[in-house]
C-alpha positions in Angstrom: -49.1 24.5 -8.4 -46.1 22.4 -9.6 -45.6 19.2 -7.6 -43.2 19.6 -4.7 -39.9 17.8 -5.2 -37.8 16.7 -2.3 -34.0 17.4 -2.4 -31.7 14.4 -2.7 -30.7 12.9 0.6 -27.3 14.1 1.9 -24.6 11.6 1.0 -26.0 10.6 -2.4 -23.5 11.5 -5.1 -23.6 11.1 -8.9 -20.3 11.5 -10.7 -21.5 14.3 -12.9 -22.5 16.5 -9.9 -26.2 16.4 -10.7 -29.1 15.0 -8.7 -28.6 11.3 -8.1 -30.3 8.8 -10.4 -31.4 5.3 -9.7 -28.5 2.9 -8.8 -26.6 5.8 -7.2 -24.0 4.7 -4.6 -24.7 6.2 -1.2 -21.5 7.7 0.2 -21.1 8.8 3.8 -19.8 12.4 4.4 -16.3 11.3 5.5 -15.9 9.2 2.4 -17.1 12.0 0.2 -14.7 14.5 1.8 -11.8 12.0 1.3 -12.6 11.5 -2.3 -12.5 15.2 -3.0 -9.1 15.4 -1.5 -7.6 12.6 -3.6 -4.7 13.1 -6.0 -5.2 10.8 -8.9 -3.0 9.8 -11.8 -4.7 8.8 -15.0 -2.3 6.7 -17.1 -4.3 6.3 -20.2 -4.0 7.3 -23.9 -5.3 10.8 -24.7 -8.4 9.6 -26.5 -12.1 9.9 -25.9 -12.0 7.3 -23.2 -9.1 8.8 -21.4 -10.7 12.3 -21.5 -14.0 10.9 -20.3 -12.3 9.2 -17.3 -10.4 12.4 -16.4 -13.6 14.6 -16.7 -15.7 12.2 -14.5 -13.0 12.2 -11.8 -12.8 16.0 -11.9 -16.6 16.2 -11.5 -16.3 14.1 -8.4 -13.8 16.8 -7.2 -10.6 14.8 -7.4 -7.2 16.4 -8.4 -6.3 14.7 -11.6 -3.0 14.5 -13.6 -2.9 12.6 -16.9 0.1 10.7 -18.2 0.8 8.8 -21.4 2.8 6.9 -22.3 3.1 5.1 -18.9 5.6 6.7 -16.6 8.3 4.9 -14.6 8.1 7.4 -11.7 4.9 9.0 -10.4 4.8 12.4 -8.7 4.8 12.3 -4.9 1.5 12.2 -3.1 -0.5 10.3 -5.7 -3.3 8.4 -3.9 -4.9 6.5 -6.8 -3.7 5.5 -10.2 -6.0 4.6 -13.0 -3.9 2.6 -15.4 -4.8 1.4 -18.9 -3.7 -2.2 -19.3 -2.9 -2.6 -23.0 -1.0 -5.2 -25.0 1.7 -2.8 -26.0 2.7 -2.2 -22.4 1.8 -5.4 -20.5 5.4 -6.7 -20.6 6.9 -3.5 -19.0 7.7 -3.5 -15.4 6.8 -0.4 -13.4 8.7 -0.3 -10.1 6.4 2.2 -8.5 3.6 -0.4 -8.6 5.5 -2.6 -6.2 6.8 0.0 -3.8 5.5 0.2 -0.2 4.0 3.6 -0.7 2.4 2.7 -4.1 -1.0 4.3 -4.7 -4.2 2.2 -5.0 -4.3 1.0 -8.6 -7.4 0.6 -10.7 -6.9 -1.2 -14.0 -8.7 0.1 -17.1 -9.2 -2.8 -19.5 -10.7 -2.9 -23.0 -11.1 -6.6 -23.2 -10.4 -9.8 -21.2 -8.0 -12.6 -22.0 -5.5 -14.6 -19.8 -2.7 -12.2 -20.7 -4.6 -9.1 -19.7 -5.8 -10.7 -16.5 -2.3 -11.7 -15.6 -1.1 -8.1 -16.2 -3.8 -6.7 -14.0 -2.7 -9.0 -11.2 1.0 -8.1 -11.8 0.4 -4.4 -11.2 -1.4 -5.2 -8.0 -4.7 -3.6 -9.1 -7.3 -3.3 -6.3 -10.2 -2.8 -8.8 -11.0 -3.1 -12.5 -12.8 -0.6 -14.6 -14.1 -1.7 -18.1 -13.5 0.3 -21.1 -15.3 2.3 -22.7 -15.5 4.2 -19.4 -19.0 5.1 -18.2 -20.1 7.2 -15.3 -21.8 4.3 -13.7 -19.4 2.1 -11.7 -16.6 4.6 -11.6 -17.4 5.9 -8.1 -17.8 2.3 -6.8 -14.5 1.2 -8.2 -12.8 4.2 -6.7 -14.2 3.6 -3.2 -13.6 -0.1 -3.3 -10.0 0.3 -4.5 -9.3 2.8 -1.7 -10.7 0.7 1.0 -9.0 -2.5 -0.2 -5.7 -0.5 -0.5 -5.9 0.9 3.0 -6.7 -2.6 4.4 -3.8 -4.1 2.5 -1.3 -1.5 3.8 -2.6 -1.9 7.4 -2.1 -5.7 7.2 1.4 -5.1 5.8 2.3 -2.8 8.6 1.0 -5.3 11.2 3.0 -8.1 9.5 6.2 -6.0 9.7 5.7 -5.3 13.4 5.2 -9.0 14.1 8.3 -9.9 12.1 10.3 -7.3 13.9 9.0 -8.6 17.3 9.9 -12.2 16.4 13.4 -11.1 15.3 13.8 -9.3 18.6 12.8 -12.3 20.6 15.2 -14.5 18.7 18.1 -12.0 19.1 17.4 -11.7 22.8 17.6 -15.5 23.2 20.9 -15.5 21.2 22.3 -12.6 23.2 21.5 -14.4 26.5 23.2 -17.5 25.3 26.3 -15.5 24.4 26.5 -13.9 27.8 25.8 -17.2 29.6 28.7 -18.7 27.8 31.2 -15.9 27.9 30.4 -14.6 31.4 29.4 -17.9 33.0 26.0 -16.5 34.3 22.5 -17.9 34.5 19.8 -17.1 32.0 18.2 -14.7 34.5 21.4 -12.9 35.1 22.1 -12.6 31.4 18.6 -11.0 31.0 19.3 -8.6 33.8 22.6 -7.6 32.2 20.9 -6.8 28.9 18.1 -4.9 30.6 20.6 -2.8 32.6 22.5 -1.9 29.5 19.3 -0.9 27.7 18.3 1.4 30.6 21.7 3.0 30.9 22.0 3.7 27.2 18.3 4.7 26.9 17.6 2.2 24.2 15.6 -1.0 23.8 16.6 -4.5 24.9 16.3 -5.7 21.3 18.9 -3.2 20.2 21.3 -4.2 22.9 20.7 -7.9 22.1 21.4 -7.2 18.4 24.6 -5.5 19.3 25.7 -8.4 21.5 25.0 -10.9 18.8 26.7 -8.9 16.1 29.8 -8.4 18.3 29.9 -12.1 19.0 29.8 -12.9 15.3 32.5 -10.5 14.5 34.8 -11.8 17.3 34.3 -15.3 16.1 35.4 -14.6 12.6 38.5 -16.7 11.8 38.3 -18.7 15.0 38.6 -22.4 14.3 36.3 -24.7 16.1 37.7 -27.8 17.8 38.3 -30.6 15.4 38.8 -28.2 12.4 42.2 -28.3 10.5 
């Protein structure tokens, strides 16, 4: 009887869809499902390397679109962009790489030198894939880039929330100062006035405070301070 062979453990994946070999990355089911839903842009010359990259991504199950030369605008909904970093294009600026909704970028590099490394950093790459492209390392680069990109976007959102909160606190303090000066009320009374207006207008205290500060700045335009000629 032929020797019994056990099926590969669930979660093991090789990029060509065959049984996993040694050094295969173990991917949890949620990660695997996510990878197969990804929309990927391959910005790479239509050569053997570019076709190899596209085919390996398709074997993983990703939805792949190829572009060359590099495009200034990507289609909506792209999750990951593999981008060939080549000397002919390193001086170009691609606005989509710097936008808030930019996809995770994986740089595909043929060789290393300070100029190429600087270009990789300039486009905000979250991982680097060496060329010529091989099946080994592709899945790792894809997973690492996605996780790093999600973490980066999460931190950016948290930073924006903190900045907005600090701005609101500052504007609330300025609005109270305006009311205390113009209405001759205490700080507590100024706070209550702002809160009452926010409740009556069904908005936030920060928005009321911003309106008070803006109105005060507008009304003070052209008003000379004491001592000015």
